[in-house]
N, C-alpha and C positions, 0 to 999 in steps of 0.2 A: 675745317677741311672743305674743299670745294665740292659741290655736288657733281655727280656725273655729267649733267647737262652743262654746267659752267666749265668743267674741265674739258669737255669736248669743244665748247665754244673757244676756250683758251688755246687749245692745241690747233684748232683750225686757223685761228688768227695768227698764231706763231708760224704756222705753215705758210700762210699767205704773206706774212712779213719777210719770209725767207725766199720769196719768189715762186712758191707753189700755187697751182690754180685750185683755190678752194672749192670751186664749183665742181671739180672732179672728184671730190671726197665724199663717200657714203651717198652718192646720187645714183639713181636708176640709170642703167646703161654704161656706167663707168666702174670698172673693177678697181676697188681701192680697199685700204685697211688703215685704221687709226688706232694706235697703241700708245698709252701713257703708263709708264711703270710696268706693272703686271695686269693692267686693265685693258679689256678690248672695249674701245669707245665707239667704234663704227666699223661696219663691213658691208661691202657691196660687191656682188658678183656680176659678171657679164657673160654673154654667150661665148662658150669655149674656155672659160676660166672658173675654176672652183678654188675656194679659199677656206682652209680650216685653221682656226686659231684658238688656243686654249691658254688661259692664265696658269702660271705656275707660282710657287711661293715667292720667286724673285724675278720673274720675267714672263715671257710669252713663248710658246712653241707654235711655229707657223709652218703649214704646208700649202703651197700654191702649185696647182697643176694646170697645164695648158693642154687642151685636147689635140689629138693628132690632126694634122692638116689645117688647123685653125690660125688665121692671122688675126690676133685680138687687139693689136695696137698697144696703147700705153695702159700700164697698171700702176696706180699711185699709191705709195706707202708713206705714211706719216707716223714716225716712231720716235719716242723721246720721254723726257720727264720734265715737269715744271718745277719740281722741288729743288732745294738747294743741295740736298745730299741724299744719297742712297746708292743702290746697286741694281742694275737691270741686265739680265741675261736673255738675249734673244737667240733662239734656235730656229733657224729658217731652212726649209727644204724647198727647192724650186725644181719641178719636174716638167720638162718640156717635151711634148710628143713628137713623133716623127713628122718632119716637114712642117712643123708648126712655127710661129713667129711671135715674139712678145718683146716689149720695151718696158722695163721697170724704171720708174722715177721715184727715188727714195730720199726723203728728207729726215735726218736724224737731228732732233731739236732739244738742246739743253741750254736755254738762255739764261738760267739762273744758277747754274752749277757752281758750287764751291768745293764740295767733297762728293764726288760722284764717280761711279764706275759704270761703264757701258761696255758690255761683252757681247760679242757677235759670233755665233758659230753657224756658218752658212755651207750649205751642201747644195750643189748644182749638178743636175743630171740632164744632159741634152741628147736626145735620141738622134738617129741619123737624119741629116738634112734640116735640122732644127736651127732656128736663129734666135739669140736672146742677147739683149743689151741690158746693163744694169748700171745706172747712174746714182751713186750714193753721195749725197751732199750733206755736209755736217755743219750745223750752226751751234756754236758754243758760246759760253760766257767768256768774258775777258780773263777769267781765272782758269779756264780750261778744265779738263777732267781726265780720268784715266780711260782710254779707249783701246780695246783689244779685239780687232776684227780677225777671225780665222776662216778662210775659205778653202774648200776642197771641191774641185770641180772635175767632171768627167765629160768630155766632149766626144760625141759619137762621130761616125763617118760622115764627112762632108758638112758637119754642123759648124756653127760660127758663135763665138762668144765675144762681147765687148764689155769690159768692165772699167768703170772709172770711179775712184774714190777721191773726194775733194773737200777740203776745208773751205767753206764759203765765208764764214764770219767768226770772229772771237779767237781765243788762244787755243792752240793744240792741247796743251797740258802734257800728258804722257801718252804717246801712241806706240803700240806694238802691233804691226800689221804683218800677217803671215798667210800668204796665199800660195796654193799649189794647184796646178792644173795638169791633167793628163789628157792627151789628144790622140785620136785615132785617125785613120787614113783620110786624107783630104780635108781635114778640119782646119780651122783657123781660130786664132785667139789674139786679143790685144787687151793687155793690162796697162792701166794708166793711173798714176798717183800724183796728186797736186797738193802741195802743202806750203803754208807760210808760217814758219816758226819764229816766235818772238820771245823776248825775255828769257825765261829758264825752261822753255819747252824742250821736251826730249822726244825724239822720234827714231824708231826702228822700222824699216820697211824691208820685207823679204818677199820677193816675187819669183816664183819657180814655174817653169814650163817644162813638161816632158813630152817631147814629140815622138810618140811611139808607133804611129802609122805612116806609111809611104805618102809623101807629098803634104804632110801636115806642116803648118806654118804658125809662127807665133812671135809676138813682140812684147817685152816687158819694159815699160817706159816710166820714168819718174821726173818730176819737175818740183824742185824744192828750193825755197828761199828762206835764209836764216839771217835773223837780226839779233841784237842784244847778245845774250849768252846761250842762244839756242844751240842744240846739237842734234845732228842727224847721222844715222848709219843706214846705208842702203846696200842691200845684196840682191843683185839681179842674176838669175840662174836659169840656164836653158840647156837641155840635153837633146841632141839629135840622135835618135835611136833607130831610125829606119831610112831607107834610100829617099833622096830628093826632099828631105825635110829641110826647112829654112827657118832660121830664128834670129832675133836681134835683140840685144840688151842696150838700152838707150837711157843714160842717167845724166841729167844736168842739175847741178846745185849751184846757187848764187849765195855768196857770203858777204853780208853787209855789216854785221856786228864785229867789233874788235875782239870779243871773246867767243864768238860763234865757231863752232867746229863742224866740218862736214867730211864724211868718209864715204867713199863709193867703192864697192867691190864687185865687179862683174865676174861671174863664173860660168864658163862655157865648156861643154864637153861634147865630143862627137864620137859615137860608138858605131858609125857606119861610114865608109869612105865616100859615099855619095851624099852625105848630109853637108850642110853649109850653115854655120852659125858664126855671127859677128857680134862685136860689141863696141860701144862708144861711151866714154864717161869724160865729163868735164866739170871742173870746179872753178869758179872765177867770181868777179865782182861785176856789178851793174855797169854797163858802158858809160864812161865818164862824159863823153861828148853828148849822149842823149840826156844825161842828168843835167848838164850845164844848159842845154837848149830849153828844157822845161822850166828851169829856174829863171832863165832870162825872160821867160813869159809870165813871171809873176808867182810861180809856185815856191813855197818854201821847200827846203831839201827833203824833209820827211814826206811832204805831199808828193813831190816828184818821184821819190823812191816807190811810194805806194802805187803811184800811177803806172810806173813801169812794171812793177811786180803784178799788178792786176792784169796787165797785158800778157805777161809770161804765163800766168796761171789760168787765163781764161779758158 
């Protein structure tokens, strides 16, 4: 078994290979956290940011608080497992104080997974005027794993949340994403999910926004590409429950595999006559002309498809 030092080095190198800035991990002045399995390998706090992380039998409980009125910049998270099999449950609580601002950059890394479960239970609380972005980038093995992220967020008056979930490398495996956000007066939220499903990947995406305060606005977006026998089911849901709320569900799926299956179900509901909620869903194939143009320049068909897909999901 790898020693803590060598496991830390391995996680940092995997983080760097995935595009993360390893100089920002566990270094003074940069708020960051490094977790492998149920082990806390590194932690660094910065002015205005406190991080509490404790190992559990099968994962880690994390609480990150941002002090009222502080603009703390980026907080880097490196969470994953280097083993081939196992189970990891991450319970995360993010508390952002009044008029504070923070950008989370999270890499979830499972480069060797064969039989792996990664479960995430995220709780986000934004006080009035707070701003938070959370970029969650996943790096999987080519065999994929079981990933179940569950998010519950509460956005206070005039607060802002931007959340992006993205598969950067490897196979999805089995994904069951379940996000729900409640919003107060003048708040805004953007949920964005980007996935590239291959072979027998299975994906279920549910994004729900409840616009409970006057002038609240929100968008639930998904961009999904399917090859092979991959399947995806997307439910985008928005409720306008107060005057002048504005919401939009936007789902685009591209089907390239003969046996791939895509399903998009927008659900919109207006409980106030002054609310406005819209939706757009599209399922189709990659533009044939673009594909032929790339192939005429020397790319094989699979290379051309990947090039186009990377542009769609960037």
